[in-house]
MIVO-525075 format. One record per residue: x, y, z of N, C-alpha, C in turn; residue number from 1; residue in three letters. Coordinates in pm, 1 decimal, always signed. Each point is the difference from the previous one (the first is absolute). Layout:
MIVO-525075
<<X, Y, Z>, <X, Y, Z>, <X, Y, Z>, NUM, 'ALA'>
...
end
This chain:
MIVO-525075
<<+2566.3, +5489.0, +4173.3>, <-2.9, -97.2, +110.4>, <+127.6, -81.4, +7.1>, 1, 'MET'>
<<+105.7, +54.0, -43.1>, <+128.2, -68.6, +10.2>, <+58.8, +23.8, +139.6>, 2, 'THR'>
<<+89.4, -85.4, +39.5>, <+67.6, +16.8, +126.7>, <-86.9, -31.4, +119.4>, 3, 'GLY'>
<<-96.0, -88.8, -13.9>, <-85.1, -35.9, +115.4>, <+79.3, -83.1, +98.1>, 4, 'LEU'>
<<-20.3, +29.2, +127.3>, <+67.1, -74.1, +106.1>, <-101.9, -69.9, +87.1>, 5, 'GLU'>
<<+25.8, -124.9, +30.2>, <-88.1, -76.3, +85.7>, <-12.4, +72.3, +134.1>, 6, 'VAL'>
<<-124.1, +16.0, +45.8>, <-26.5, +65.8, +126.0>, <-37.1, +148.6, -16.0>, 7, 'GLY'>
<<+23.8, +56.0, -117.3>, <-31.1, +141.5, -21.8>, <-151.9, +22.0, -7.7>, 8, 'ALA'>
<<-49.5, +102.5, +69.2>, <-139.4, +37.9, -7.4>, <-19.9, +79.9, -129.4>, 9, 'VAL'>
<<-91.6, -46.2, -83.2>, <-23.9, +69.3, -129.1>, <-129.0, +80.9, +0.1>, 10, 'VAL'>
<<-91.4, -31.7, +95.9>, <-125.7, +76.5, +7.4>, <-64.2, -28.8, +133.9>, 11, 'ALA'>
<<-75.5, +99.1, +48.6>, <-79.7, -23.0, +120.2>, <-110.9, +104.1, +6.2>, 12, 'GLU'>
<<-107.8, -37.0, +63.0>, <-112.2, +92.9, +19.0>, <-100.3, -59.9, +97.5>, 13, 'ARG'>
<<-86.7, +88.3, +49.2>, <-111.1, -42.0, +84.3>, <-126.1, +49.2, -66.4>, 14, 'THR'>
<<-97.5, -89.5, -8.3>, <-130.1, +32.9, -62.0>, <-105.7, -4.1, +110.5>, 15, 'VAL'>
<<-79.8, +104.7, +6.8>, <-109.9, +3.8, +97.4>, <-127.0, -49.0, -73.1>, 16, 'HIS'>
<<-58.8, -104.1, +55.8>, <-126.1, -54.2, -52.8>, <-116.9, +45.1, +87.2>, 17, 'LEU'>
<<-107.9, +28.6, -62.2>, <-125.4, +34.4, +69.1>, <-106.7, -95.9, -46.6>, 18, 'THR'>
<<-114.1, +8.6, +64.8>, <-114.9, -81.8, -46.3>, <-37.4, +44.7, -142.6>, 19, 'ARG'>
<<+13.2, +129.3, -27.3>, <-28.5, +47.7, -134.8>, <+94.4, -64.8, -101.9>, 20, 'GLN'>
<<+126.0, -19.2, +34.9>, <+95.1, -67.0, -84.5>, <-50.4, -140.9, -35.4>, 21, 'SER'>
<<-52.8, -68.4, +101.2>, <-50.0, -136.2, -21.8>, <-119.8, -2.9, -91.9>, 22, 'LEU'>
<<-90.6, +95.8, +17.3>, <-119.0, +7.5, -86.1>, <+42.7, +27.8, -145.5>, 23, 'VAL'>
<<+95.5, +90.2, -16.3>, <+48.2, +28.7, -136.1>, <+64.2, -121.5, -61.8>, 24, 'ARG'>
<<+80.3, -70.1, +75.9>, <+64.9, -121.8, -51.5>, <-103.9, -103.9, -33.9>, 25, 'TYR'>
<<-100.4, -16.3, +85.3>, <-107.1, -95.3, -29.5>, <-64.7, +29.7, -134.8>, 26, 'ALA'>
<<-26.7, +126.4, -24.6>, <-61.0, +40.6, -126.5>, <+90.4, -31.0, -118.0>, 27, 'GLY'>
<<+128.4, +21.4, +17.4>, <+93.8, -23.3, -110.4>, <+22.7, -148.7, -24.3>, 28, 'ALA'>
<<-0.2, -76.8, +108.1>, <+33.0, -144.4, -11.0>, <-121.9, -88.5, -14.4>, 29, 'SER'>
<<-115.5, +50.2, +41.8>, <-119.5, -82.9, -2.4>, <-11.9, -89.8, +123.7>, 30, 'GLY'>
<<+90.0, +15.2, +96.2>, <-3.3, -81.2, +123.2>, <-79.1, +71.6, +107.1>, 31, 'ASP'>
<<-127.5, -31.7, +8.0>, <-91.3, +65.5, +93.3>, <-29.0, -87.0, +123.3>, 32, 'PHE'>
<<+93.9, -85.5, +37.3>, <-15.3, -80.0, +119.1>, <-20.1, +95.5, +118.6>, 33, 'ASN'>
<<-106.4, -17.8, +79.3>, <-27.6, +95.7, +107.3>, <+104.6, +3.3, +112.4>, 34, 'PRO'>
<<+91.9, -95.5, +4.5>, <+106.5, +9.1, +103.5>, <+91.9, +116.7, -26.9>, 35, 'ILE'>
<<-11.8, +59.0, -117.7>, <+82.4, +116.2, -37.5>, <-67.2, +134.3, +28.8>, 36, 'HIS'>
<<-124.5, -4.2, +51.0>, <-63.2, +129.4, +30.0>, <-102.5, -6.2, +113.0>, 37, 'PHE'>
<<-31.5, -118.2, +51.9>, <-97.9, -9.5, +110.3>, <+59.1, -68.4, +122.3>, 38, 'ARG'>
<<+11.9, +78.3, +109.4>, <+53.4, -54.3, +124.5>, <-80.2, -120.0, +50.6>, 39, 'ASP'>
<<-133.0, +9.2, -6.0>, <-82.4, -107.1, +56.9>, <+26.9, -134.1, -74.8>, 40, 'ASP'>
<<+12.4, +5.1, -128.9>, <+27.3, -123.4, -75.5>, <+141.7, -50.9, +29.2>, 41, 'VAL'>
<<+96.5, +89.3, +3.2>, <+139.4, -40.1, +27.6>, <+8.1, -69.0, +136.3>, 42, 'ALA'>
<<-58.9, +60.4, +103.1>, <+10.8, -61.0, +133.2>, <-84.0, -127.9, +8.9>, 43, 'THR'>
<<-109.9, -6.6, -69.4>, <-84.0, -120.2, +2.3>, <+76.1, -120.1, -56.9>, 44, 'ARG'>
<<+88.8, +21.8, -94.9>, <+74.5, -113.2, -56.8>, <+138.4, -19.1, +70.0>, 45, 'VAL'>
<<+18.2, +69.9, +112.0>, <+118.1, -21.0, +80.3>, <+121.2, +85.1, -30.6>, 46, 'GLY'>
<<-19.0, +104.3, -78.9>, <+108.4, +88.9, -32.5>, <+8.4, +111.9, +102.8>, 47, 'LEU'>
<<+121.1, +63.0, +12.2>, <+16.5, +106.1, +98.3>, <-65.2, +133.2, -40.5>, 48, 'PRO'>
<<-52.7, +6.3, -119.5>, <-64.2, +120.3, -49.7>, <+0.4, +0.7, -151.8>, 49, 'GLY'>
<<-35.5, +110.3, -59.5>, <-0.8, +15.9, -144.4>, <+144.6, -11.3, -51.2>, 50, 'VAL'>
<<+18.1, -80.7, -103.1>, <+133.8, -22.5, -53.7>, <+17.7, +62.5, -137.2>, 51, 'LEU'>
<<+119.9, +47.4, -25.7>, <+37.8, +42.8, -134.0>, <+4.7, -124.1, -88.7>, 52, 'ALA'>
<<-35.3, +16.0, -123.8>, <+9.5, -107.7, -96.2>, <+147.5, -44.0, -12.6>, 53, 'HIS'>
<<+23.3, -129.5, -2.4>, <+135.1, -49.0, -15.3>, <+65.1, +48.5, -125.6>, 54, 'GLY'>
<<-71.5, +1.2, -109.6>, <+55.9, +45.2, -125.6>, <+27.3, +150.9, +0.4>, 55, 'MET'>
<<-74.8, +76.0, +78.6>, <+31.2, +143.0, +14.3>, <+133.5, +15.8, +70.7>, 56, 'LEU'>
<<+20.5, -72.7, +108.4>, <+124.7, +5.2, +74.1>, <+115.3, -42.3, -90.2>, 57, 'THR'>
<<-18.7, -104.7, -75.8>, <+103.5, -48.9, -91.3>, <+32.6, +103.0, -106.8>, 58, 'MET'>
<<-103.5, +64.1, -54.8>, <+20.7, +101.3, -103.2>, <+70.3, +124.5, +53.6>, 59, 'GLY'>
<<-39.3, +43.6, +120.7>, <+66.9, +115.0, +59.8>, <+148.6, -28.3, +22.7>, 60, 'LEU'>
<<+30.1, -122.3, +39.4>, <+138.3, -35.4, +27.6>, <+86.2, +7.8, -127.1>, 61, 'ALA'>
<<-42.3, -61.7, -107.5>, <+80.6, +0.9, -121.1>, <+4.4, +138.0, -66.4>, 62, 'VAL'>
<<-108.1, +75.9, +15.3>, <-6.5, +133.5, -59.3>, <+104.2, +93.2, +61.5>, 63, 'GLU'>
<<+48.4, -33.1, +117.4>, <+107.3, +77.2, +64.8>, <+124.8, +4.4, -86.6>, 64, 'THR'>
<<+21.1, -101.7, -81.4>, <+118.8, -6.3, -85.2>, <-7.4, +84.0, -125.0>, 65, 'LEU'>
<<-119.6, +39.0, -41.3>, <-18.0, +67.4, -128.6>, <+87.3, +123.8, -20.9>, 66, 'VAL'>
<<+5.9, +93.4, +93.6>, <+87.2, +115.1, -22.8>, <+147.5, -38.6, -20.1>, 67, 'PRO'>
<<+47.7, -98.0, +73.9>, <+136.0, -46.3, -12.7>, <+22.3, -72.7, -133.8>, 68, 'TRP'>
<<-94.2, -84.8, -36.8>, <+13.7, -74.9, -125.6>, <-11.0, +89.3, -122.4>, 69, 'LEU'>
<<-94.7, +95.5, +2.9>, <-23.2, +85.1, -113.4>, <-81.5, -64.2, -107.9>, 70, 'GLY'>
<<-11.4, -131.9, -1.8>, <-71.6, -71.8, -101.9>, <-51.3, -130.8, +61.7>, 71, 'ASP'>
<<-128.9, -13.6, +11.0>, <-58.4, -121.9, +61.5>, <+29.1, -124.1, -87.5>, 72, 'THR'>
<<+37.0, +20.5, -126.8>, <+36.6, -111.7, -85.4>, <+126.6, -70.3, +44.2>, 73, 'GLY'>
<<+73.9, +59.3, +93.0>, <+118.9, -64.8, +56.6>, <-35.4, -110.4, +102.3>, 74, 'ARG'>
<<-124.0, -1.4, +45.4>, <-38.5, -101.6, +97.2>, <-18.8, -134.6, -74.1>, 75, 'ILE'>
<<+77.2, -97.9, +42.5>, <-3.1, -131.8, -64.6>, <-86.3, -98.9, +77.0>, 76, 'LEU'>
<<+4.5, +7.2, +133.1>, <-75.3, -90.8, +86.2>, <-32.0, +75.3, +130.7>, 77, 'GLU'>
<<-109.9, -45.1, +63.1>, <-35.8, +56.8, +128.0>, <-81.9, -106.1, +74.0>, 78, 'TYR'>
<<+37.5, -22.8, +125.3>, <-73.5, -94.4, +81.2>, <+6.0, +37.5, +147.2>, 79, 'GLY'>
<<-102.8, -38.4, +71.7>, <-4.7, +24.9, +145.3>, <-70.5, -119.0, +68.8>, 80, 'VAL'>
<<+11.3, -1.2, +131.5>, <-85.3, -83.1, +86.4>, <-75.9, +96.5, +88.6>, 81, 'ARG'>
<<-129.1, -19.7, +11.8>, <-79.3, +81.8, +88.8>, <+13.0, -58.1, +140.0>, 82, 'PHE'>
<<+61.5, +77.4, +90.8>, <+26.8, -53.0, +132.8>, <-92.6, +54.4, +108.3>, 83, 'THR'>
<<-34.9, +127.8, -9.2>, <-86.9, +65.8, +99.2>, <-91.8, +98.7, -74.2>, 84, 'ARG'>
<<-121.7, +18.7, +48.8>, <-87.2, +97.1, -64.7>, <+31.7, +142.4, +40.0>, 85, 'PRO'>
<<-41.1, +94.2, -84.1>, <+8.1, +141.8, +32.1>, <-139.3, +42.3, +46.6>, 86, 'VAL'>
<<-16.3, +25.2, +128.3>, <-128.1, +43.9, +55.6>, <-9.9, +151.5, -20.5>, 87, 'VAL'>
<<-105.7, +43.5, -65.3>, <-21.3, +141.3, -27.8>, <-111.3, +53.3, +91.7>, 88, 'VAL'>
<<+40.0, +75.6, +100.5>, <-96.0, +51.9, +98.8>, <-87.1, +109.7, -63.1>, 89, 'HIS'>
<<-121.6, +5.7, +44.2>, <-97.0, +97.4, -55.6>, <+48.0, +143.3, +17.6>, 90, 'ALA'>
<<+55.3, +33.1, +115.0>, <+41.6, +136.0, +27.6>, <+144.4, +27.1, -41.2>, 91, 'GLU'>
<<+90.8, -87.4, +36.3>, <+143.8, +24.3, -17.4>, <+59.1, -54.0, -129.6>, 92, 'ASP'>
<<-71.4, -89.4, -66.2>, <+54.3, -61.3, -119.4>, <+114.0, -92.8, +35.6>, 93, 'GLY'>
<<+97.0, -12.1, -88.0>, <+114.3, -88.6, +21.0>, <+117.1, +48.5, -86.4>, 94, 'ALA'>
<<+119.2, -7.0, +57.2>, <+121.1, +33.1, -73.8>, <+72.4, -128.7, -40.4>, 95, 'ASP'>
<<+35.2, -9.7, -127.3>, <+75.2, -114.4, -50.9>, <+135.1, +55.0, -45.9>, 96, 'VAL'>
<<+106.9, -53.6, +55.7>, <+136.0, +46.2, -33.1>, <+69.8, -103.6, -87.5>, 97, 'SER'>
<<+72.5, +47.2, -96.5>, <+72.5, -86.3, -93.5>, <+145.6, +46.5, -9.0>, 98, 'VAL'>
<<+91.5, -93.7, +16.5>, <+142.5, +27.0, -19.7>, <+46.2, -104.5, -102.1>, 99, 'VAL'>
<<+64.1, +51.7, -106.2>, <+50.9, -83.4, -109.4>, <+150.4, -3.0, +1.0>, 100, 'ALA'>
<<+57.9, -118.8, +16.7>, <+145.9, -16.1, +4.2>, <+44.2, -99.7, -107.3>, 101, 'LYS'>
<<+120.1, +23.9, -51.0>, <+56.2, -91.8, -94.0>, <+37.2, -131.3, +74.7>, 102, 'VAL'>
<<-55.3, -110.6, -46.4>, <+26.0, -128.3, +63.0>, <+104.5, -82.4, -68.9>, 103, 'GLY'>
<<+8.5, +14.8, -132.3>, <+98.1, -72.8, -82.5>, <+10.8, +67.6, -134.8>, 104, 'ALA'>
<<+114.9, -12.6, -62.5>, <+23.5, +56.8, -131.2>, <+73.3, -100.5, -86.6>, 105, 'VAL'>
<<-46.8, -16.1, -125.4>, <+77.1, -77.9, -98.4>, <+17.7, +86.9, -125.2>, 106, 'ASP'>
<<+44.4, -59.9, -106.1>, <+37.1, +77.4, -118.5>, <-118.4, +78.6, -59.3>, 107, 'ALA'>
<<-118.7, -59.8, -0.9>, <-114.1, +61.4, -66.1>, <-112.6, +51.4, +91.5>, 108, 'ASP'>
<<+2.0, -43.4, +123.6>, <-112.0, +31.4, +88.7>, <+41.9, +12.8, +144.5>, 109, 'ALA'>
<<-87.9, +57.5, +78.1>, <+21.4, +12.7, +143.1>, <-125.9, -47.9, +71.7>, 110, 'ALA'>
<<+20.3, -58.5, +117.5>, <-114.1, -32.0, +85.5>, <-11.2, +109.2, +103.9>, 111, 'ARG'>
<<-118.7, +58.1, +5.1>, <-27.9, +104.8, +98.7>, <-88.6, -61.4, +105.1>, 112, 'ILE'>
<<+41.9, +8.6, +124.2>, <-78.2, -54.7, +111.5>, <-79.8, +115.0, +63.7>, 113, 'ASP'>
<<-129.5, -21.0, +12.3>, <-88.8, +101.0, +57.9>, <-35.7, -40.2, +142.1>, 114, 'LEU'>
<<+20.0, +92.5, +90.7>, <-47.0, -21.1, +137.1>, <-126.0, +87.7, +13.9>, 115, 'THR'>
<<-111.7, -65.2, +25.3>, <-129.7, +69.6, +0.8>, <-57.5, -19.5, +139.9>, 116, 'VAL'>
<<-19.4, +112.7, +71.5>, <-48.9, -8.5, +136.6>, <-120.0, +90.3, +26.5>, 117, 'THR'>
<<-74.4, -39.8, +99.7>, <-113.7, +77.4, +54.0>, <+1.8, -22.6, +149.8>, 118, 'HIS'>
<<-1.9, +110.9, +74.2>, <-2.4, -8.8, +147.1>, <+114.2, -88.7, +50.6>, 119, 'ALA'>
<<+119.4, +22.0, -56.0>, <+122.4, -72.0, +39.8>, <-7.9, -151.4, -21.6>, 120, 'ASP'>
<<-85.5, -42.1, -92.2>, <-15.5, -141.2, -32.9>, <+17.8, -19.3, -149.5>, 121, 'THR'>
<<+76.6, -100.3, -37.7>, <+18.9, -30.6, -142.3>, <-130.6, -58.0, -54.9>, 122, 'THR'>
<<-48.9, +60.2, -108.9>, <-126.6, -44.7, -57.6>, <+17.0, -77.4, -128.2>, 123, 'VAL'>
<<+111.6, +15.8, -67.1>, <+31.4, -80.7, -118.2>, <+133.5, -66.2, +23.5>, 124, 'LEU'>
<<+1.8, -131.8, -7.4>, <+124.5, -75.0, +16.1>, <+54.3, -36.3, -136.5>, 125, 'GLY'>
<<+131.9, -17.3, -7.6>, <+67.2, -37.7, -126.1>, <-47.5, +87.5, -114.7>, 126, 'LYS'>
<<-15.0, +127.1, +24.4>, <-39.3, +94.3, -105.6>, <+125.1, +29.7, -81.9>, 127, 'ALA'>
<<+6.2, -54.3, -117.7>, <+118.9, +16.5, -84.6>, <-40.3, +37.0, -141.0>, 128, 'GLN'>
<<+76.7, +93.3, -56.9>, <-25.0, +47.9, -136.4>, <+131.1, -24.8, -77.3>, 129, 'VAL'>
<<-11.1, -66.6, -110.6>, <+116.4, -14.8, -88.9>, <-12.3, +105.4, -108.3>, 130, 'ARG'>
<<+102.6, +81.8, -16.2>, <-2.2, +112.1, -94.3>, <+118.8, -9.4, -95.6>, 131, 'VAL'>
<<-26.8, +37.5, -124.4>, <+106.7, +5.3, -101.9>, <+86.7, +122.5, +27.4>, 132, 'ARG'>
<<+130.7, -18.0, -3.3>, <+89.9, +110.5, +28.1>, <+72.7, +49.3, -125.4>, 133, 'VAL'>
<<-3.5, -74.7, -106.5>, <+66.2, +47.5, -122.5>, <-83.8, +106.1, -68.1>, 134, 'ASP'>
<<+57.9, +74.4, -91.3>, <-67.5, +110.0, -66.6>, <-112.7, -42.4, -84.3>, 135, 'GLY'>
end
């Protein structure tokens, strides 16, 4: 990871989420809030539909870096702001796109800025990962 340049794209991908993805995540996380699998409950509480779990979206975003990093132990810090929900339609699901760019570099670490979008809308704001760049 030497020679990093600010603005360079280091990783990108699009993940397709389905309702089945949400059920599996609920089982793994223990978050069985019905807004993540029942349209009637989601709309009753004023949501636009069934939403992906925020932590699922956050996890998918940072996982995009793993092939580039080669070692998740290089992740020093990670933080986001949840700005918009990811609505997962029953038939079509939802695509979440992640682009990871170098935001800053110092002697020991780099800040990677993640742009995370769904339906042309940013869903995670200030998504930044600080990674160790030394051997």
